[in-house]
C-alpha positions as CSV (number, residue, x, y, z in Angstrom):
1,M,5.1,-5.6,-23.4
2,N,7.0,-2.9,-21.5
3,K,9.2,-4.4,-18.8
4,I,8.0,-4.2,-15.2
5,K,10.3,-1.9,-13.3
6,V,11.3,-3.3,-9.9
7,L,13.3,-1.8,-6.9
8,V,14.6,-4.1,-4.2
9,V,15.1,-3.0,-0.6
10,D,16.9,-5.0,2.0
11,D,19.6,-4.2,4.6
12,H,21.6,-7.5,3.9
13,P,23.9,-7.1,0.8
14,M,23.8,-10.9,0.2
15,V,20.0,-10.8,0.0
16,L,20.1,-7.9,-2.4
17,E,22.6,-9.6,-4.6
18,G,20.6,-12.8,-4.6
19,M,17.4,-11.0,-5.5
20,R,19.2,-9.1,-8.2
21,S,20.6,-12.2,-9.9
22,M,17.1,-13.9,-9.6
23,L,15.4,-10.9,-11.2
24,L,17.9,-10.7,-14.0
25,Q,16.7,-14.1,-15.1
26,I,13.1,-12.8,-15.5
27,S,12.7,-11.5,-19.0
28,F,9.9,-9.1,-18.3
29,V,11.5,-7.4,-15.3
30,E,13.8,-4.3,-15.4
31,I,15.7,-3.7,-12.1
32,T,15.7,0.0,-11.5
33,G,18.0,-0.4,-8.5
34,T,18.6,-1.7,-5.0
35,A,18.5,0.1,-1.6
36,P,19.9,-0.9,1.8
37,N,17.3,1.1,3.8
38,A,14.1,3.0,3.6
39,Y,15.7,6.4,3.1
40,E,17.6,5.4,0.0
41,A,14.5,3.6,-1.2
42,I,12.4,6.7,-1.2
43,E,15.1,8.7,-3.1
44,K,15.4,5.9,-5.7
45,I,11.6,5.8,-6.1
46,K,11.7,9.6,-6.7
47,G,14.4,9.2,-9.3
48,N,13.4,6.0,-11.1
49,S,9.6,5.6,-10.7
50,P,9.5,1.8,-10.3
51,D,6.2,-0.1,-10.8
52,I,6.9,-2.5,-7.9
53,V,9.0,-2.2,-4.7
54,I,10.1,-5.5,-3.1
55,T,11.0,-4.7,0.5
56,D,12.2,-6.6,3.5
57,I,10.1,-6.1,6.6
58,N,12.6,-6.3,9.4
59,M,15.0,-3.4,8.7
60,P,16.7,-1.1,11.2
61,E,15.5,2.5,11.8
62,V,12.5,2.4,9.4
63,S,10.8,-1.0,9.0
64,G,9.3,-2.3,5.8
65,I,5.9,-1.8,7.3
66,E,6.6,1.9,7.8
67,L,8.2,2.2,4.4
68,T,5.2,0.6,2.8
69,A,2.8,3.1,4.4
70,K,5.0,5.9,3.2
71,I,5.2,4.6,-0.3
72,R,1.4,4.1,-0.5
73,K,0.9,7.7,0.8
74,E,3.5,9.5,-1.4
75,F,3.6,7.2,-4.4
76,P,0.2,5.6,-4.7
77,A,0.9,4.2,-8.2
78,V,3.8,2.1,-6.9
79,R,2.9,-1.4,-5.6
80,V,4.7,-3.0,-2.8
81,V,5.6,-6.7,-2.2
82,A,6.8,-7.6,1.3
83,M,9.6,-10.0,1.6
84,S,10.6,-11.8,4.9
85,T,11.8,-14.9,6.6
86,F,8.7,-14.4,8.9
87,K,5.5,-16.3,8.2
88,E,3.6,-15.0,11.2
89,R,0.1,-13.8,10.4
90,S,0.6,-10.6,12.4
91,Y,3.4,-9.5,10.1
92,I,1.4,-10.3,7.0
93,S,-1.6,-8.4,8.3
94,Q,0.4,-5.3,9.2
95,M,2.0,-5.2,5.8
96,I,-1.3,-5.6,4.0
97,Q,-2.9,-3.0,6.2
98,S,0.0,-0.6,5.4
99,G,-0.8,-1.1,1.7
100,A,1.3,-4.0,0.5
101,S,-0.1,-5.9,-2.4
102,G,1.9,-9.1,-1.9
103,Y,3.9,-11.2,0.5
104,L,6.9,-13.4,-0.3
105,V,9.1,-15.5,1.9
106,K,12.8,-15.1,1.2
107,S,13.1,-18.7,0.2
108,A,10.7,-18.2,-2.7
109,S,11.7,-19.7,-6.1
110,R,12.2,-17.7,-9.2
111,E,8.9,-19.0,-10.6
112,E,7.1,-17.8,-7.5
113,I,8.7,-14.4,-7.7
114,E,7.6,-14.1,-11.3
115,E,4.1,-15.0,-10.4
116,A,4.1,-12.5,-7.5
117,I,5.3,-9.6,-9.7
118,L,2.8,-10.4,-12.4
119,S,-0.1,-10.7,-10.0
120,V,0.7,-7.5,-8.1
121,F,1.3,-5.6,-11.4
122,E,-2.2,-6.7,-12.5
123,G,-3.7,-5.3,-9.3
124,K,-4.2,-8.6,-7.5
125,L,-3.1,-9.6,-3.9
126,Y,-0.4,-12.2,-3.9
127,M,0.4,-14.5,-0.9
128,S,3.5,-16.7,-0.8
129,L,2.9,-20.4,-1.3
130,D,4.9,-21.1,1.9
131,I,2.6,-19.2,4.1
132,N,0.1,-21.6,5.8
133,L,-2.9,-19.4,6.3
134,S,-6.3,-20.9,6.7
135,A,-9.0,-20.1,4.2
136,A,-10.6,-17.9,6.9
137,D,-7.3,-16.0,7.4
138,K,-6.9,-15.4,3.6
139,A,-10.5,-14.3,3.4
140,E,-10.0,-11.8,6.2
141,L,-6.8,-10.4,4.6
142,N,-8.6,-10.0,1.3
143,A,-11.4,-8.3,3.2
144,V,-9.2,-5.6,4.5
145,P,-10.3,-2.6,2.3
146,V,-7.6,-0.6,0.4
147,L,-8.0,3.0,1.4
148,S,-6.6,6.2,-0.1
149,S,-4.5,8.4,2.2
150,R,-7.4,10.9,2.5
151,E,-9.9,8.1,3.3
152,K,-7.5,7.0,6.1
153,E,-7.4,10.5,7.5
154,V,-11.2,10.8,7.4
155,L,-11.5,7.4,9.0
156,Q,-9.2,8.3,11.9
157,L,-11.0,11.6,12.5
158,I,-14.4,9.8,12.5
159,A,-12.9,7.3,15.0
160,D,-11.7,10.2,17.1
161,G,-15.3,11.5,17.4
162,F,-15.1,14.5,15.0
163,T,-18.3,15.5,13.1
164,N,-18.4,16.0,9.4
165,P,-18.2,19.9,9.7
166,Q,-15.2,19.5,12.1
167,I,-13.5,17.1,9.7
168,A,-14.1,19.5,6.8
169,T,-12.5,22.4,8.7
170,K,-9.6,20.3,9.9
171,L,-8.7,18.9,6.5
172,F,-9.5,22.1,4.5
173,I,-12.1,20.3,2.3
174,S,-15.8,20.8,1.7
175,L,-18.5,19.2,3.7
176,H,-19.7,17.5,0.5
177,T,-16.3,15.9,0.1
178,V,-16.3,14.7,3.7
179,D,-19.7,13.2,3.1
180,S,-18.5,11.4,0.0
181,H,-15.5,10.0,1.8
182,R,-17.7,8.8,4.6
183,K,-20.1,7.1,2.2
184,N,-17.1,5.5,0.4
185,L,-15.8,4.2,3.7
186,L,-19.2,2.6,4.5
187,T,-19.3,1.0,1.1
188,K,-15.7,-0.3,1.3
189,F,-16.2,-1.8,4.7
190,A,-19.7,-3.1,3.6
191,V,-21.4,-1.6,6.7
192,N,-24.5,0.7,7.2
193,N,-23.4,2.9,10.0
194,T,-20.5,4.7,11.7
195,A,-20.5,2.4,14.8
196,S,-20.0,-0.7,12.6
197,L,-17.4,1.1,10.5
198,I,-15.3,2.0,13.5
199,K,-15.7,-1.5,15.0
200,L,-14.5,-3.2,11.8
201,A,-11.7,-0.7,11.3
202,A,-10.5,-1.3,14.8
203,K,-10.6,-5.1,14.2
204,H,-8.2,-4.6,11.3
205,N,-6.0,-2.3,13.4
206,M,-6.7,0.6,11.0
207,V,-7.7,3.1,13.7
């Protein structure tokens, strides 16, 4: 099979070097590069089109959470795996809500990194074995719907109280398109009305 192209982002040179040597041992991975910050990461994504970006969360200037949101918006085909020393549920939730497809702790073994890359590449959500989430926590994280950037815009405008015609005007799209997005949002959140939609979106910190 074609190799899975991976870009690694971390502001610590030793972590980058460690991840690089680990990834070089994985036969199905091709390292497209490393980046010490979000700005360089975006440039390297533009130049090399990786399949997966493995990024640290706690970086100066632009965090991994912000970088993930930017990647999901500008490069929707690129999947993101968060990497951190943190195991707090709030960090994990923020990364998943920003569009990450996986979460690894920095102490992960090569076997676990392999499994994470394969899972995420196949479109699954991967959670580190070292993260002690309850079954309910995992179910809730898996329940967070994955939205397109346009759906996120429509969701926010609905939450702000705009009507369908107002949203259509604001986003320069047809009323029919707004209606489709609204129906898709109701389906993805598995709710029947706008009030329930906003309530659930707020619970997941999506509005």
